[in-house]
C-alpha positions in Angstrom: 172.9 -95.1 -95.7 171.9 -93.8 -99.2 169.3 -96.6 -99.5 167.7 -95.7 -96.2 167.6 -92.0 -97.2 166.0 -93.0 -100.5 163.3 -95.0 -98.7 162.7 -92.2 -96.3 162.2 -89.8 -99.1 159.8 -92.2 -100.9 157.8 -92.8 -97.7 157.5 -89.0 -97.2 156.4 -88.5 -100.8 153.7 -91.2 -100.5 152.4 -89.7 -97.3 152.1 -86.3 -98.9 150.1 -87.9 -101.8 147.6 -89.6 -99.5 145.5 -86.5 -98.8 145.4 -85.8 -102.5 144.4 -89.3 -103.4 141.6 -89.2 -100.8 140.1 -86.3 -102.6 139.7 -88.3 -105.8 136.1 -89.2 -106.5 134.4 -91.4 -109.0 131.6 -88.9 -109.2 131.5 -85.8 -111.5 131.3 -82.6 -109.5 130.0 -80.5 -112.3 128.2 -80.6 -115.7 129.2 -77.5 -117.8 128.7 -74.5 -115.5 126.4 -76.3 -113.1 127.9 -77.7 -109.9 126.8 -81.3 -109.0 126.6 -81.8 -105.2 124.7 -84.1 -102.8 121.9 -85.2 -103.0 122.3 -85.1 -106.8 124.5 -87.1 -109.1 124.9 -87.8 -112.8 127.0 -91.0 -112.4 125.1 -94.1 -111.2 125.8 -94.7 -107.5 126.5 -91.0 -106.8 124.3 -88.7 -104.7 121.2 -90.0 -102.9 119.4 -93.1 -104.3 116.1 -91.2 -104.2 117.3 -89.1 -107.1 118.8 -91.9 -109.1 118.6 -91.6 -112.9 116.9 -88.2 -112.6 119.8 -86.3 -114.2 121.8 -86.6 -117.4 124.9 -84.7 -118.5 125.1 -84.8 -122.3 128.0 -84.6 -124.7 127.7 -80.8 -124.9 128.1 -80.5 -121.1 124.5 -79.5 -120.4 122.7 -80.9 -117.4 119.1 -82.2 -117.9 116.4 -83.2 -115.5 114.8 -86.4 -116.8 111.0 -86.9 -116.6 108.4 -89.0 -118.4 107.5 -86.0 -120.6 111.0 -85.1 -121.6 114.4 -83.8 -120.6 114.5 -80.3 -119.1 117.7 -78.2 -119.1 118.9 -77.3 -115.7 119.5 -73.6 -115.7 120.7 -73.3 -112.0 120.8 -75.1 -108.7 120.8 -73.2 -105.4 122.1 -75.6 -102.8 121.5 -73.2 -99.9 117.9 -72.6 -100.7 117.5 -76.2 -102.0 115.9 -75.1 -105.3 116.6 -75.8 -109.0 115.3 -74.0 -112.1 114.7 -76.0 -115.2 113.7 -74.9 -118.7 111.6 -76.9 -121.1 112.9 -76.4 -124.6 109.5 -77.4 -126.0 107.6 -74.9 -123.8 106.0 -71.8 -125.3 107.2 -68.4 -124.0 106.5 -64.8 -124.7 108.8 -64.9 -127.7 108.2 -68.3 -129.2 105.1 -70.5 -129.7 105.8 -74.2 -129.4 103.6 -77.2 -130.3 101.2 -78.7 -127.8 103.1 -80.2 -124.9 102.5 -81.6 -121.4 104.7 -81.4 -118.3 104.7 -84.7 -116.4 106.8 -86.1 -113.5 106.9 -89.5 -111.9 105.1 -89.9 -108.6 108.4 -90.1 -106.8 109.6 -86.8 -108.5 106.3 -85.1 -107.6 106.9 -86.1 -104.0 110.5 -85.3 -103.4 111.3 -82.6 -106.0 108.0 -80.8 -106.8 107.7 -77.3 -108.4 107.7 -74.5 -105.9 104.5 -72.6 -104.9 105.8 -69.5 -106.7 106.0 -71.3 -110.1 102.8 -70.4 -112.0 101.6 -72.4 -115.0 99.6 -70.3 -117.6 97.2 -72.4 -119.7 96.7 -70.6 -123.0 94.1 -70.5 -125.7 91.6 -72.5 -123.7 88.2 -73.4 -125.0 85.1 -71.8 -123.4 84.2 -75.4 -122.5 87.5 -76.1 -120.6 86.9 -77.8 -117.3 89.2 -75.2 -115.5 86.8 -72.5 -116.7 83.7 -74.4 -115.6 83.5 -77.3 -113.1 87.1 -76.6 -111.8 87.2 -72.9 -112.1 88.6 -72.7 -108.5 91.9 -74.1 -109.9 92.5 -70.8 -111.7 93.7 -67.9 -109.5 94.7 -64.3 -109.7 98.3 -64.0 -110.8 99.6 -60.8 -109.3 96.9 -58.8 -111.1 97.9 -60.0 -114.6 95.2 -60.9 -117.2 94.7 -62.9 -120.3 94.4 -59.7 -122.3 97.8 -58.5 -121.0 99.5 -61.8 -121.9 98.1 -62.0 -125.4 98.7 -58.3 -126.1 102.3 -58.1 -124.8 103.7 -61.3 -126.2 104.4 -61.6 -129.9 104.1 -65.4 -129.7 100.6 -65.3 -128.1 99.1 -62.6 -130.3 98.3 -65.3 -132.9 95.5 -66.6 -130.6 93.8 -63.2 -130.7 94.2 -62.9 -134.5 92.8 -66.4 -135.1 89.6 -65.9 -133.0 89.3 -62.1 -133.4 88.8 -62.1 -129.6 90.7 -62.8 -126.4 90.6 -66.5 -125.8 90.3 -67.6 -122.1 93.5 -68.5 -120.2 94.1 -69.9 -116.7 96.8 -69.2 -114.2 97.2 -72.2 -112.1 99.6 -74.4 -110.0 101.5 -77.6 -110.7 98.8 -79.9 -109.3 96.4 -78.9 -112.1 98.8 -80.0 -114.9 99.9 -83.0 -112.9 96.4 -84.5 -112.7 95.1 -83.4 -116.1 96.6 -83.4 -119.6 96.4 -80.5 -121.9 93.8 -82.4 -123.9 91.6 -82.8 -120.9 92.2 -79.2 -119.9 91.1 -78.2 -123.4 93.9 -75.6 -123.7 96.3 -75.7 -126.7 99.5 -74.4 -125.1 101.1 -73.6 -121.7 103.9 -71.6 -120.3 105.3 -71.4 -116.8 106.9 -68.5 -114.9 109.2 -68.7 -111.8 109.4 -66.3 -108.9 105.8 -65.3 -109.5 105.4 -63.7 -106.1 107.5 -60.8 -107.1 106.0 -60.0 -110.5 103.2 -57.6 -109.6 103.4 -54.6 -112.0 106.0 -56.4 -114.1 104.9 -57.2 -117.7 105.2 -60.6 -119.5 108.2 -59.5 -121.5 110.2 -59.4 -118.3 109.0 -62.6 -116.7 111.5 -65.5 -116.2 110.1 -68.5 -118.0 110.9 -71.9 -116.6 110.0 -74.3 -113.7 111.5 -73.9 -110.2 111.7 -77.1 -108.2 112.3 -77.6 -104.5 113.8 -80.6 -102.7 114.6 -81.8 -99.3 117.8 -83.4 -98.2 117.4 -87.1 -97.4 117.5 -88.0 -93.7 120.9 -89.1 -92.4 123.6 -86.6 -93.5 126.9 -87.5 -94.9 129.0 -84.6 -93.4 131.6 -87.0 -92.0 132.1 -88.6 -95.3 132.6 -85.4 -97.3 134.9 -83.9 -94.6 137.2 -86.9 -95.0 137.5 -86.2 -98.7 134.8 -88.8 -99.8 131.7 -88.4 -101.8 128.3 -89.6 -100.6 126.7 -92.2 -102.8 125.0 -95.5 -102.8 125.4 -99.2 -103.7 123.9 -99.6 -107.2 122.6 -103.1 -106.3 121.1 -102.6 -102.9 120.8 -98.7 -102.9 122.3 -98.7 -99.4 124.2 -95.5 -98.7 128.0 -95.5 -99.1 131.0 -93.2 -98.7 132.8 -93.2 -102.1 136.6 -92.8 -101.8 139.7 -93.3 -103.8 141.3 -96.8 -103.9 143.7 -95.8 -101.1 141.1 -95.1 -98.5 139.9 -97.2 -95.6 136.8 -96.6 -93.4 133.3 -97.7 -92.6 132.1 -94.1 -92.3 134.9 -91.9 -93.8 137.9 -92.0 -96.1 141.2 -92.9 -94.5 140.2 -95.5 -92.0 139.5 -99.3 -92.0 136.8 -101.4 -93.4 136.6 -100.8 -97.2 135.7 -103.0 -100.1 136.5 -102.3 -103.7 134.0 -102.5 -106.5 134.1 -101.3 -110.1 137.5 -99.7 -109.8 136.9 -97.5 -106.7 136.6 -98.0 -102.9 133.1 -97.9 -101.4 132.9 -97.3 -97.6 129.6 -97.7 -95.8 128.7 -94.6 -93.8 126.2 -94.3 -91.0 123.6 -91.6 -90.1 125.4 -88.6 -88.6 
């Protein structure tokens, strides 16, 4: 009788542990203070394959967006608005002047996670022969009534341009497509800075601007709600890049954790999930 009682207690305990085990995931859910959710991932096989290898969580628990021109610190991700603000540590701002630098993304990044329309790039200390001041002057636009004189006068870091030339060097407020297609050398401007939420900056001086780059993204087609509701994490096969539901080793399902049809790889269970 005592043996049966012990077995019953053991079975009950195991059943109580199953929901907790199902919540285990091979994917990190945060990097420092930044939450990591679908479609992003910092561990290979996590998130959507379209964003594979675009993020890195370093040893100091800071999240970086990885591009051909460098690693950009992720300041915040708004999963409701599907936007992300990144900061270029080598970018000039109102308070610091950095060396010449370009901002480049891959073709895939430009297509699926481009800068938002209210991110303005300010090309600084441009030559009078700069193409954006001549043949491509239409690429420069009015930025909420702000001017080159205001930028050079208000920012300690940019005043050096005025002192060196004893004049106000040309500048250009433009969009991402300009810096995507032409390098700073071609643009003939020595520095750049970028400002987010530009639509709301009329009447607000450069000292109070938020410097950085805001990106927007679309969720890949075919959601993974059923997978996440079952305690799994949406991911993909690292060999085929086919989408998967990543569960704990105790889970079984073709579309969700806790049902049949699993296979185990690299220490965790991977369950294929379908479009929902």
